mmCIF file of the C-alpha atoms, coordinates in Angstrom:
data_MODEL
# 
_entry.id   MODEL 
# 
loop_
_atom_site.group_PDB 
_atom_site.id 
_atom_site.type_symbol 
_atom_site.label_atom_id 
_atom_site.label_alt_id 
_atom_site.label_comp_id 
_atom_site.label_asym_id 
_atom_site.label_entity_id 
_atom_site.label_seq_id 
_atom_site.pdbx_PDB_ins_code 
_atom_site.Cartn_x 
_atom_site.Cartn_y 
_atom_site.Cartn_z 
_atom_site.occupancy 
_atom_site.B_iso_or_equiv 
_atom_site.pdbx_formal_charge 
_atom_site.auth_seq_id 
_atom_site.auth_comp_id 
_atom_site.auth_asym_id 
_atom_site.auth_atom_id 
_atom_site.pdbx_PDB_model_num 
ATOM 1   C CA . UNK A 1 1   ? -34.980 268.236 111.176 1.00 0.00 ? 1   UNK A CA 1 
ATOM 2   C CA . UNK A 1 2   ? -33.376 264.907 111.907 1.00 0.00 ? 2   UNK A CA 1 
ATOM 3   C CA . UNK A 1 3   ? -29.858 264.126 113.047 1.00 0.00 ? 3   UNK A CA 1 
ATOM 4   C CA . UNK A 1 4   ? -28.895 262.962 109.569 1.00 0.00 ? 4   UNK A CA 1 
ATOM 5   C CA . UNK A 1 5   ? -26.992 265.820 107.947 1.00 0.00 ? 5   UNK A CA 1 
ATOM 6   C CA . UNK A 1 6   ? -27.117 264.522 104.383 1.00 0.00 ? 6   UNK A CA 1 
ATOM 7   C CA . UNK A 1 7   ? -30.852 263.802 104.602 1.00 0.00 ? 7   UNK A CA 1 
ATOM 8   C CA . UNK A 1 8   ? -31.508 267.299 105.893 1.00 0.00 ? 8   UNK A CA 1 
ATOM 9   C CA . UNK A 1 9   ? -29.229 269.045 103.403 1.00 0.00 ? 9   UNK A CA 1 
ATOM 10  C CA . UNK A 1 10  ? -30.507 267.105 100.397 1.00 0.00 ? 10  UNK A CA 1 
ATOM 11  C CA . UNK A 1 11  ? -34.131 267.787 101.394 1.00 0.00 ? 11  UNK A CA 1 
ATOM 12  C CA . UNK A 1 12  ? -33.521 271.519 101.850 1.00 0.00 ? 12  UNK A CA 1 
ATOM 13  C CA . UNK A 1 13  ? -31.621 271.534 98.565  1.00 0.00 ? 13  UNK A CA 1 
ATOM 14  C CA . UNK A 1 14  ? -34.563 269.868 96.797  1.00 0.00 ? 14  UNK A CA 1 
ATOM 15  C CA . UNK A 1 15  ? -36.881 272.562 98.133  1.00 0.00 ? 15  UNK A CA 1 
ATOM 16  C CA . UNK A 1 16  ? -34.577 275.247 96.714  1.00 0.00 ? 16  UNK A CA 1 
ATOM 17  C CA . UNK A 1 17  ? -34.493 273.439 93.369  1.00 0.00 ? 17  UNK A CA 1 
ATOM 18  C CA . UNK A 1 18  ? -38.311 273.308 93.244  1.00 0.00 ? 18  UNK A CA 1 
ATOM 19  C CA . UNK A 1 19  ? -38.475 277.047 93.937  1.00 0.00 ? 19  UNK A CA 1 
ATOM 20  C CA . UNK A 1 20  ? -35.833 277.738 91.305  1.00 0.00 ? 20  UNK A CA 1 
ATOM 21  C CA . UNK A 1 21  ? -37.718 275.612 88.779  1.00 0.00 ? 21  UNK A CA 1 
ATOM 22  C CA . UNK A 1 22  ? -40.938 277.538 89.426  1.00 0.00 ? 22  UNK A CA 1 
ATOM 23  C CA . UNK A 1 23  ? -39.079 280.831 89.063  1.00 0.00 ? 23  UNK A CA 1 
ATOM 24  C CA . UNK A 1 24  ? -37.402 279.844 85.780  1.00 0.00 ? 24  UNK A CA 1 
ATOM 25  C CA . UNK A 1 25  ? -40.601 278.534 84.223  1.00 0.00 ? 25  UNK A CA 1 
ATOM 26  C CA . UNK A 1 26  ? -42.609 281.558 85.376  1.00 0.00 ? 26  UNK A CA 1 
ATOM 27  C CA . UNK A 1 27  ? -40.087 284.185 84.277  1.00 0.00 ? 27  UNK A CA 1 
ATOM 28  C CA . UNK A 1 28  ? -38.315 282.662 81.299  1.00 0.00 ? 28  UNK A CA 1 
ATOM 29  C CA . UNK A 1 29  ? -38.946 280.800 78.120  1.00 0.00 ? 29  UNK A CA 1 
ATOM 30  C CA . UNK A 1 30  ? -36.514 278.024 79.101  1.00 0.00 ? 30  UNK A CA 1 
ATOM 31  C CA . UNK A 1 31  ? -38.330 274.849 80.093  1.00 0.00 ? 31  UNK A CA 1 
ATOM 32  C CA . UNK A 1 32  ? -36.216 271.866 79.031  1.00 0.00 ? 32  UNK A CA 1 
ATOM 33  C CA . UNK A 1 33  ? -33.153 272.765 81.108  1.00 0.00 ? 33  UNK A CA 1 
ATOM 34  C CA . UNK A 1 34  ? -35.332 273.711 84.081  1.00 0.00 ? 34  UNK A CA 1 
ATOM 35  C CA . UNK A 1 35  ? -37.072 270.325 83.895  1.00 0.00 ? 35  UNK A CA 1 
ATOM 36  C CA . UNK A 1 36  ? -33.707 268.538 83.830  1.00 0.00 ? 36  UNK A CA 1 
ATOM 37  C CA . UNK A 1 37  ? -32.592 270.547 86.860  1.00 0.00 ? 37  UNK A CA 1 
ATOM 38  C CA . UNK A 1 38  ? -35.798 269.697 88.720  1.00 0.00 ? 38  UNK A CA 1 
ATOM 39  C CA . UNK A 1 39  ? -35.436 265.991 87.987  1.00 0.00 ? 39  UNK A CA 1 
ATOM 40  C CA . UNK A 1 40  ? -31.792 265.647 89.009  1.00 0.00 ? 40  UNK A CA 1 
ATOM 41  C CA . UNK A 1 41  ? -31.926 268.122 91.904  1.00 0.00 ? 41  UNK A CA 1 
ATOM 42  C CA . UNK A 1 42  ? -34.833 266.401 93.624  1.00 0.00 ? 42  UNK A CA 1 
ATOM 43  C CA . UNK A 1 43  ? -33.488 262.933 92.868  1.00 0.00 ? 43  UNK A CA 1 
ATOM 44  C CA . UNK A 1 44  ? -30.517 263.501 95.183  1.00 0.00 ? 44  UNK A CA 1 
ATOM 45  C CA . UNK A 1 45  ? -32.680 263.544 98.303  1.00 0.00 ? 45  UNK A CA 1 
ATOM 46  C CA . UNK A 1 46  ? -34.910 260.726 97.077  1.00 0.00 ? 46  UNK A CA 1 
ATOM 47  C CA . UNK A 1 47  ? -31.888 258.448 96.675  1.00 0.00 ? 47  UNK A CA 1 
ATOM 48  C CA . UNK A 1 48  ? -30.487 259.503 100.055 1.00 0.00 ? 48  UNK A CA 1 
ATOM 49  C CA . UNK A 1 49  ? -33.838 258.560 101.610 1.00 0.00 ? 49  UNK A CA 1 
ATOM 50  C CA . UNK A 1 50  ? -33.702 255.182 99.892  1.00 0.00 ? 50  UNK A CA 1 
ATOM 51  C CA . UNK A 1 51  ? -30.134 254.646 101.075 1.00 0.00 ? 51  UNK A CA 1 
ATOM 52  C CA . UNK A 1 52  ? -31.198 255.252 104.659 1.00 0.00 ? 52  UNK A CA 1 
ATOM 53  C CA . UNK A 1 53  ? -33.525 252.278 104.448 1.00 0.00 ? 53  UNK A CA 1 
ATOM 54  C CA . UNK A 1 54  ? -31.164 250.106 102.422 1.00 0.00 ? 54  UNK A CA 1 
ATOM 55  C CA . UNK A 1 55  ? -31.365 246.355 102.851 1.00 0.00 ? 55  UNK A CA 1 
ATOM 56  C CA . UNK A 1 56  ? -27.612 245.878 102.818 1.00 0.00 ? 56  UNK A CA 1 
ATOM 57  C CA . UNK A 1 57  ? -24.375 247.802 102.778 1.00 0.00 ? 57  UNK A CA 1 
ATOM 58  C CA . UNK A 1 58  ? -24.095 247.125 99.052  1.00 0.00 ? 58  UNK A CA 1 
ATOM 59  C CA . UNK A 1 59  ? -27.595 248.565 98.528  1.00 0.00 ? 59  UNK A CA 1 
ATOM 60  C CA . UNK A 1 60  ? -26.646 251.583 100.670 1.00 0.00 ? 60  UNK A CA 1 
ATOM 61  C CA . UNK A 1 61  ? -23.555 252.232 98.545  1.00 0.00 ? 61  UNK A CA 1 
ATOM 62  C CA . UNK A 1 62  ? -25.554 251.818 95.356  1.00 0.00 ? 62  UNK A CA 1 
ATOM 63  C CA . UNK A 1 63  ? -28.239 254.334 96.378  1.00 0.00 ? 63  UNK A CA 1 
ATOM 64  C CA . UNK A 1 64  ? -25.727 256.888 97.649  1.00 0.00 ? 64  UNK A CA 1 
ATOM 65  C CA . UNK A 1 65  ? -23.692 256.491 94.466  1.00 0.00 ? 65  UNK A CA 1 
ATOM 66  C CA . UNK A 1 66  ? -26.802 257.336 92.454  1.00 0.00 ? 66  UNK A CA 1 
ATOM 67  C CA . UNK A 1 67  ? -27.406 260.364 94.687  1.00 0.00 ? 67  UNK A CA 1 
ATOM 68  C CA . UNK A 1 68  ? -23.816 261.472 94.070  1.00 0.00 ? 68  UNK A CA 1 
ATOM 69  C CA . UNK A 1 69  ? -24.216 261.104 90.294  1.00 0.00 ? 69  UNK A CA 1 
ATOM 70  C CA . UNK A 1 70  ? -27.442 263.116 90.424  1.00 0.00 ? 70  UNK A CA 1 
ATOM 71  C CA . UNK A 1 71  ? -25.628 265.827 92.393  1.00 0.00 ? 71  UNK A CA 1 
ATOM 72  C CA . UNK A 1 72  ? -22.922 266.029 89.721  1.00 0.00 ? 72  UNK A CA 1 
ATOM 73  C CA . UNK A 1 73  ? -25.616 266.244 87.048  1.00 0.00 ? 73  UNK A CA 1 
ATOM 74  C CA . UNK A 1 74  ? -27.426 268.971 88.995  1.00 0.00 ? 74  UNK A CA 1 
ATOM 75  C CA . UNK A 1 75  ? -24.194 270.949 89.189  1.00 0.00 ? 75  UNK A CA 1 
ATOM 76  C CA . UNK A 1 76  ? -23.921 270.689 85.411  1.00 0.00 ? 76  UNK A CA 1 
ATOM 77  C CA . UNK A 1 77  ? -27.459 272.000 84.806  1.00 0.00 ? 77  UNK A CA 1 
ATOM 78  C CA . UNK A 1 78  ? -26.959 274.836 87.281  1.00 0.00 ? 78  UNK A CA 1 
ATOM 79  C CA . UNK A 1 79  ? -23.741 275.912 85.582  1.00 0.00 ? 79  UNK A CA 1 
ATOM 80  C CA . UNK A 1 80  ? -25.383 275.679 82.172  1.00 0.00 ? 80  UNK A CA 1 
ATOM 81  C CA . UNK A 1 81  ? -28.359 277.780 83.290  1.00 0.00 ? 81  UNK A CA 1 
ATOM 82  C CA . UNK A 1 82  ? -26.018 280.322 84.901  1.00 0.00 ? 82  UNK A CA 1 
ATOM 83  C CA . UNK A 1 83  ? -23.622 280.582 81.985  1.00 0.00 ? 83  UNK A CA 1 
ATOM 84  C CA . UNK A 1 84  ? -26.458 280.843 79.446  1.00 0.00 ? 84  UNK A CA 1 
ATOM 85  C CA . UNK A 1 85  ? -27.949 283.732 81.410  1.00 0.00 ? 85  UNK A CA 1 
ATOM 86  C CA . UNK A 1 86  ? -31.168 281.926 82.342  1.00 0.00 ? 86  UNK A CA 1 
ATOM 87  C CA . UNK A 1 87  ? -30.545 282.472 86.058  1.00 0.00 ? 87  UNK A CA 1 
ATOM 88  C CA . UNK A 1 88  ? -28.588 285.174 87.845  1.00 0.00 ? 88  UNK A CA 1 
ATOM 89  C CA . UNK A 1 89  ? -24.961 284.380 88.556  1.00 0.00 ? 89  UNK A CA 1 
ATOM 90  C CA . UNK A 1 90  ? -25.261 285.247 92.258  1.00 0.00 ? 90  UNK A CA 1 
ATOM 91  C CA . UNK A 1 91  ? -28.214 282.929 92.786  1.00 0.00 ? 91  UNK A CA 1 
ATOM 92  C CA . UNK A 1 92  ? -26.647 280.130 90.767  1.00 0.00 ? 92  UNK A CA 1 
ATOM 93  C CA . UNK A 1 93  ? -23.348 280.419 92.617  1.00 0.00 ? 93  UNK A CA 1 
ATOM 94  C CA . UNK A 1 94  ? -25.111 280.258 95.973  1.00 0.00 ? 94  UNK A CA 1 
ATOM 95  C CA . UNK A 1 95  ? -27.014 277.083 95.133  1.00 0.00 ? 95  UNK A CA 1 
ATOM 96  C CA . UNK A 1 96  ? -23.934 275.608 93.411  1.00 0.00 ? 96  UNK A CA 1 
ATOM 97  C CA . UNK A 1 97  ? -22.072 276.051 96.692  1.00 0.00 ? 97  UNK A CA 1 
ATOM 98  C CA . UNK A 1 98  ? -24.756 273.956 98.407  1.00 0.00 ? 98  UNK A CA 1 
ATOM 99  C CA . UNK A 1 99  ? -24.567 271.371 95.636  1.00 0.00 ? 99  UNK A CA 1 
ATOM 100 C CA . UNK A 1 100 ? -20.779 271.124 96.006  1.00 0.00 ? 100 UNK A CA 1 
ATOM 101 C CA . UNK A 1 101 ? -21.199 270.656 99.757  1.00 0.00 ? 101 UNK A CA 1 
ATOM 102 C CA . UNK A 1 102 ? -23.657 267.810 99.166  1.00 0.00 ? 102 UNK A CA 1 
ATOM 103 C CA . UNK A 1 103 ? -21.234 266.211 96.701  1.00 0.00 ? 103 UNK A CA 1 
ATOM 104 C CA . UNK A 1 104 ? -18.439 266.447 99.292  1.00 0.00 ? 104 UNK A CA 1 
ATOM 105 C CA . UNK A 1 105 ? -20.572 264.877 102.019 1.00 0.00 ? 105 UNK A CA 1 
ATOM 106 C CA . UNK A 1 106 ? -21.750 262.054 99.749  1.00 0.00 ? 106 UNK A CA 1 
ATOM 107 C CA . UNK A 1 107 ? -18.187 261.411 98.570  1.00 0.00 ? 107 UNK A CA 1 
ATOM 108 C CA . UNK A 1 108 ? -16.973 261.237 102.162 1.00 0.00 ? 108 UNK A CA 1 
ATOM 109 C CA . UNK A 1 109 ? -19.755 258.874 103.237 1.00 0.00 ? 109 UNK A CA 1 
ATOM 110 C CA . UNK A 1 110 ? -19.136 256.600 100.260 1.00 0.00 ? 110 UNK A CA 1 
ATOM 111 C CA . UNK A 1 111 ? -15.377 256.554 100.809 1.00 0.00 ? 111 UNK A CA 1 
ATOM 112 C CA . UNK A 1 112 ? -15.779 255.703 104.489 1.00 0.00 ? 112 UNK A CA 1 
ATOM 113 C CA . UNK A 1 113 ? -18.421 253.054 103.862 1.00 0.00 ? 113 UNK A CA 1 
ATOM 114 C CA . UNK A 1 114 ? -16.374 251.377 101.144 1.00 0.00 ? 114 UNK A CA 1 
ATOM 115 C CA . UNK A 1 115 ? -13.234 251.368 103.299 1.00 0.00 ? 115 UNK A CA 1 
ATOM 116 C CA . UNK A 1 116 ? -15.149 249.755 106.183 1.00 0.00 ? 116 UNK A CA 1 
ATOM 117 C CA . UNK A 1 117 ? -16.135 246.841 103.933 1.00 0.00 ? 117 UNK A CA 1 
ATOM 118 C CA . UNK A 1 118 ? -12.532 245.822 103.353 1.00 0.00 ? 118 UNK A CA 1 
# 
């Protein structure tokens, strides 16, 4: 693990999403929603990684903003899968908690970064 909390959390979250995707596809008929979850859930960390090597502060904000949007989308898919009964409520709520924490961290970083520009 590195000293970058959001990089670490988004990577660990992506691993959980991959495992959840495999579980859903293996044990359920649902594929479309699982694929959407996989795409958005792994995109968070990919955009965080890109932000860490941004060429400018504007590029950094842009990449983190995309990561934040992907996190909101992931939360949506998780809630939809939970409420439709495709995944157990307890498991969904646990990973949703992690997703909300990532959203909070990204929001804080973006707010601070934008305020430092002014």
